[in-house]
Backbone as CSV, one residue per row, in Angstrom:
resi,resn,N_x,N_y,N_z,CA_x,CA_y,CA_z,C_x,C_y,C_z
1,MET,-90.678,20.146,39.061,-91.091,19.547,40.101,-91.227,18.317,39.844
2,LYS,-91.284,17.808,38.629,-91.345,16.582,38.179,-90.137,16.026,38.979
3,VAL,-88.919,16.470,38.332,-87.857,15.674,39.332,-87.782,15.118,40.613
4,TRP,-88.155,15.967,41.405,-88.596,15.829,42.873,-89.441,15.025,43.015
5,GLY,-90.655,14.707,42.277,-91.552,13.808,42.337,-91.148,12.709,42.046
6,ILE,-90.346,12.320,40.913,-89.646,11.157,40.764,-88.793,10.729,41.572
7,LEU,-88.069,11.537,41.877,-86.910,11.098,43.130,-87.535,10.927,44.409
8,ALA,-88.789,11.123,44.884,-89.873,11.001,45.990,-90.023,9.357,45.775
9,ILE,-90.463,9.392,44.235,-91.069,7.986,44.307,-90.163,6.509,44.402
10,VAL,-88.798,6.883,43.716,-87.717,6.208,43.498,-87.241,6.195,45.450
11,TYR,-86.887,6.921,46.141,-87.019,6.986,47.556,-87.901,5.603,48.457
12,ALA,-89.017,6.404,47.996,-90.207,5.406,48.673,-90.121,3.621,48.355
13,ALA,-89.661,3.704,46.857,-89.588,2.057,46.548,-88.280,1.654,47.050
14,LEU,-87.090,2.619,47.205,-85.954,2.206,48.121,-86.373,1.483,49.409
15,VAL,-87.042,2.560,50.622,-87.230,2.364,51.534,-88.012,0.938,51.649
16,VAL,-88.894,0.900,50.778,-90.017,-0.573,50.972,-88.632,-1.884,50.678
17,VAL,-87.735,-2.009,49.751,-86.647,-3.156,49.636,-85.855,-3.097,50.836
18,ILE,-85.706,-2.035,51.205,-84.862,-2.134,52.469,-85.683,-2.612,53.732
19,ALA,-87.194,-2.329,54.060,-88.023,-2.813,54.550,-88.078,-4.460,54.291
20,VAL,-87.926,-4.779,53.111,-88.199,-6.152,52.760,-87.257,-7.363,52.899
21,MET,-86.027,-6.518,52.450,-84.781,-7.349,52.314,-83.822,-7.288,53.297
22,LYS,-84.152,-6.539,54.222,-83.198,-5.854,55.545,-81.933,-6.455,55.296
23,PRO,-81.313,-5.623,54.401,-79.690,-5.616,54.324,-78.976,-5.534,55.381
24,ARG,-78.164,-6.233,55.818,-77.421,-6.483,57.132,-76.356,-5.005,57.365
25,ALA,-76.288,-4.508,56.249,-75.420,-2.964,56.319,-76.285,-2.301,57.076
26,ILE,-77.378,-2.007,56.407,-78.330,-0.821,56.507,-79.033,-1.215,58.076
27,TRP,-79.542,-2.797,58.250,-80.208,-2.993,59.388,-79.490,-2.954,60.815
28,SER,-78.342,-3.217,60.466,-77.406,-2.578,61.681,-76.735,-1.423,61.915
29,MET,-77.413,-0.425,61.428,-76.907,0.953,61.785,-77.498,1.419,63.069
30,LYS,-76.623,2.401,63.567,-77.142,2.752,64.943,-78.767,3.426,64.888
31,LYS,-78.904,4.032,63.883,-80.050,4.747,63.699,-81.268,3.533,64.034
32,ILE,-80.880,2.524,62.963,-82.086,1.125,62.663,-82.184,0.837,64.071
33,GLU,-80.997,0.682,64.647,-80.743,-0.208,65.881,-81.851,0.579,66.955
34,PHE,-81.686,2.163,66.989,-82.592,2.892,68.057,-83.918,2.261,67.839
35,PHE,-84.806,2.349,66.409,-86.093,2.249,66.240,-86.028,0.928,66.661
36,LYS,-85.290,0.042,66.520,-85.824,-1.621,67.065,-85.432,-1.255,68.233
37,LYS,-85.326,-0.779,69.068,-85.046,-0.978,70.180,-86.281,-0.382,70.788
38,HIS,-86.808,0.809,70.562,-87.732,1.535,70.920,-89.442,0.853,70.143
39,LEU,-89.492,0.616,68.910,-90.578,0.201,68.356,-90.427,-1.374,68.008
40,GLY,-89.516,-1.932,68.276,-89.402,-3.435,67.880,-88.920,-3.775,66.348
41,ASP,-89.062,-4.898,66.338,-88.388,-5.176,65.024,-90.123,-5.018,63.757
42,ARG,-91.038,-5.345,64.364,-92.019,-5.529,63.782,-92.389,-3.652,63.383
43,GLY,-92.346,-3.414,64.587,-92.784,-1.916,64.482,-91.800,-1.214,63.669
44,THR,-90.408,-1.330,63.601,-89.732,-0.565,62.940,-89.861,-1.229,61.042
45,GLU,-90.591,-2.088,60.843,-91.092,-2.702,59.267,-92.067,-1.497,59.076
46,ILE,-93.396,-1.547,59.974,-94.246,-0.947,60.000,-93.858,0.761,59.669
47,PHE,-92.970,1.243,60.191,-92.723,2.386,60.420,-91.962,2.539,58.761
48,PHE,-91.120,1.801,58.452,-90.395,1.855,56.992,-91.837,1.894,56.195
49,TYR,-92.695,1.213,56.167,-93.830,1.033,55.222,-94.861,2.363,55.392
50,ILE,-94.670,3.062,56.317,-95.586,4.256,56.501,-94.859,5.321,55.956
51,TRP,-93.760,5.865,56.040,-92.472,6.482,55.617,-92.384,6.397,54.044
52,ALA,-92.610,5.162,53.821,-92.190,4.622,51.947,-93.826,5.529,51.830
53,PHE,-94.869,5.181,52.105,-96.442,5.426,51.806,-96.268,6.877,51.801
54,LEU,-95.760,7.561,52.684,-95.818,9.128,52.616,-94.970,9.949,51.412
55,PHE,-94.035,9.060,51.278,-92.574,9.927,50.423,-93.613,9.331,48.784
56,LEU,-94.210,8.216,48.938,-95.039,7.864,47.469,-95.947,8.422,47.250
57,GLY,-96.878,9.220,48.067,-97.657,10.309,48.494,-97.308,11.522,47.597
58,LEU,-96.145,11.830,48.530,-95.385,13.010,48.367,-94.786,13.731,46.569
59,GLY,-94.544,12.191,46.345,-94.078,12.226,44.714,-95.264,12.266,43.846
60,VAL,-96.401,11.537,43.967,-97.619,11.486,43.270,-97.903,12.894,42.972
61,TRP,-97.881,13.606,44.469,-98.721,15.044,44.684,-97.502,16.021,43.900
62,LEU,-96.188,16.022,43.926,-95.389,16.697,43.044,-95.463,16.544,41.741
63,LEU,-95.443,15.046,41.144,-95.995,15.259,39.585,-97.069,15.420,39.284
64,THR,-98.050,15.940,40.107,-99.542,16.609,39.615,-99.500,17.903,39.484
65,LEU,-98.175,18.492,39.994,-98.191,20.053,39.983,-97.815,20.840,38.683
């Protein structure tokens, strides 16, 4: 389970980097455009931060098993 925990933490860090840096290749994907259309630009960022926080929590939980 430790490997999955580490992967979840790395994924959470990657999501935060994407939310902060907004790389053009990722930020212009159809899925992200859908989020921006319905949540707005700031709402999409907040969604990314919440998603990262949840995966960080999952990673820490998996590391403690």
